C-alpha positions in Angstrom: 0.0 0.0 0.0 2.9 2.3 0.8 4.2 1.9 -2.8 0.9 2.7 -4.3 0.5 5.9 -2.2 3.9 7.0 -3.3 3.1 6.5 -7.0 -0.1 8.4 -6.6 1.6 11.3 -4.9 4.2 11.4 -7.5 1.6 11.4 -10.3 -0.3 14.2 -8.6 2.9 16.3 -8.2 3.6 15.8 -11.9 0.1 16.8 -12.8 0.3 19.9 -10.6 3.7 20.8 -12.1 2.3 20.5 -15.6 -0.7 22.7 -14.8 1.5 25.4 -13.2 3.8 25.4 -16.2 0.8 25.9 -18.5 -0.6 28.7 -16.4 2.8 30.5 -16.2 3.4 30.4 -19.9 2.2 33.2 -22.2 -0.4 32.3 -24.8 1.2 30.4 -27.7 0.7 32.4 -30.9 2.6 29.9 -33.1 1.1 30.0 -36.6 -1.0 33.1 -35.8 -0.2 36.5 -37.4 -0.4 39.6 -35.2 -3.1 42.0 -36.1 -3.7 45.8 -35.9 -7.1 46.1 -34.3 -9.5 49.0 -34.5 -12.2 48.8 -31.7 -15.3 50.8 -31.1 -16.0 52.4 -27.6 -17.6 49.1 -26.5 -14.5 47.1 -27.5 -16.1 45.5 -30.6 -13.7 44.8 -33.4 -14.5 47.1 -36.3 -11.4 46.1 -38.4 -8.4 43.8 -38.1 -5.4 43.8 -40.5 -2.4 41.4 -40.4 0.7 43.3 -39.2 4.1 41.7 -38.6 6.7 42.8 -36.0 8.8 45.6 -37.4 6.1 46.8 -39.9 4.4 50.1 -39.8 1.3 52.0 -40.6 0.2 55.6 -40.4 -2.8 57.8 -39.8 -3.3 60.8 -42.1 -5.7 63.7 -41.3 -6.3 67.4 -41.9 -5.3 69.7 -39.1 -8.5 71.3 -37.8 -7.0 74.9 -37.6 -4.2 75.0 -40.2 -6.3 72.8 -42.6 -3.1 71.2 -43.8 -2.2 67.5 -43.9 -0.6 65.7 -41.0 0.6 62.2 -40.9 1.5 60.2 -37.8 3.7 57.1 -38.4 3.6 54.0 -36.1 5.7 50.8 -36.0 5.2 47.5 -34.2 8.0 46.8 -31.8 8.1 44.2 -29.1 4.4 43.5 -29.8 3.4 47.1 -29.1 2.5 50.0 -31.3 5.2 52.8 -31.1 4.7 56.3 -32.4 7.7 56.8 -34.7 7.3 60.2 -36.4 5.0 63.0 -37.4 5.0 64.8 -40.7 3.2 68.0 -41.3 3.3 71.2 -43.3 2.6 74.1 -40.9 2.9 74.5 -37.2 -0.5 74.3 -35.5 -2.1 73.6 -32.1 -1.2 70.2 -30.8 1.7 69.7 -33.3 5.3 69.6 -32.0 7.2 72.8 -32.4 10.6 71.7 -31.0 12.3 68.3 -30.7 12.5 66.7 -27.2 15.5 64.7 -26.0 16.4 61.9 -28.6 14.2 63.5 -31.3 15.1 65.3 -34.4 13.3 67.9 -36.5 14.0 68.3 -40.2 12.3 70.5 -42.8 12.4 70.6 -46.6 10.1 70.2 -49.6 7.3 72.0 -47.6 7.3 69.5 -44.9 8.4 69.3 -41.3 9.4 65.8 -40.0 9.6 65.3 -36.2 11.2 61.8 -35.7 12.8 59.8 -33.0 9.7 59.5 -30.7 9.9 55.8 -30.1 6.9 56.3 -27.8 5.2 53.0 -26.8 1.4 53.1 -27.1 -0.2 49.8 -26.1 -3.4 51.4 -27.3 -4.4 54.9 -28.5 -7.7 56.5 -29.4 -8.7 58.6 -32.5 -12.0 60.5 -32.6 -13.3 60.3 -36.2 -13.2 63.9 -37.2 -15.8 65.7 -39.4 -13.1 68.1 -40.8 -10.0 65.9 -40.2 -10.9 63.1 -42.7 -8.8 60.6 -40.8 -7.4 57.8 -43.1 -5.6 54.6 -41.9 -2.7 53.9 -44.3 -1.5 50.3 -44.4 1.4 48.8 -46.4 0.0 46.8 -49.3 1.6 45.0 -52.2 2.7 47.6 -54.7 1.8 50.6 -52.6 -0.4 51.8 -49.8 -3.9 50.8 -48.8 -6.1 53.7 -47.7 -9.0 53.1 -45.3 -11.1 56.2 -44.3 -12.0 55.9 -40.6 -15.4 57.3 -41.5 -16.0 53.9 -43.2 -15.5 52.2 -40.0 -17.6 54.5 -37.7 -19.6 57.8 -37.9 -18.0 61.1 -37.4 -17.6 61.9 -33.6 -17.0 58.2 -32.8 -13.9 57.2 -30.6 -11.8 54.4 -32.2 -9.2 52.5 -30.3 -6.1 51.2 -32.0 -4.2 48.4 -30.6 -1.9 45.5 -31.7 -2.8 41.9 -30.8 0.2 39.5 -31.3 -2.3 36.5 -31.4 -5.0 38.3 -33.4 -7.9 40.5 -32.4 -10.5 37.9 -31.6 -14.0 37.7 -32.8 -15.4 40.3 -35.1 -15.4 41.4 -38.7 -12.1 41.2 -40.6 -11.2 43.8 -43.2 -8.3 42.3 -45.3 
């Protein structure tokens, strides 16, 4: 009986160790592509696009006061969206006017480029503007794919951008 009890305890310990290892490990995303996710205010997926580590996207809009184009560039690093740079024509409210530590500001060809942000943004919100005409720009074979945010939600709606290394979950997909 003592030998049986020993085997049973050993088996229970092995099972407990296996369960603890499974719980301690992050979700396995093998074979799944990461996705750029756009969510509505309730967290529902409005759009999901395949996005690999090191790849980028941008959001272009018209500045509400200067009425000139602004484009914010983002890149996926370490499974998180990072603000990389901002390109604009004229200084205006809310736009950077001087580089911070580690940043650089260049001008030429009628554009100002503020780069070197490397600011991690696990998620960020964009309110679909009436004047701004926000457009999501995604890399595509042979160029850039443009997705007007007004096609995803009505003007005034708040949209949340995030990156999901294992995919966005349930919801419509926009290839």
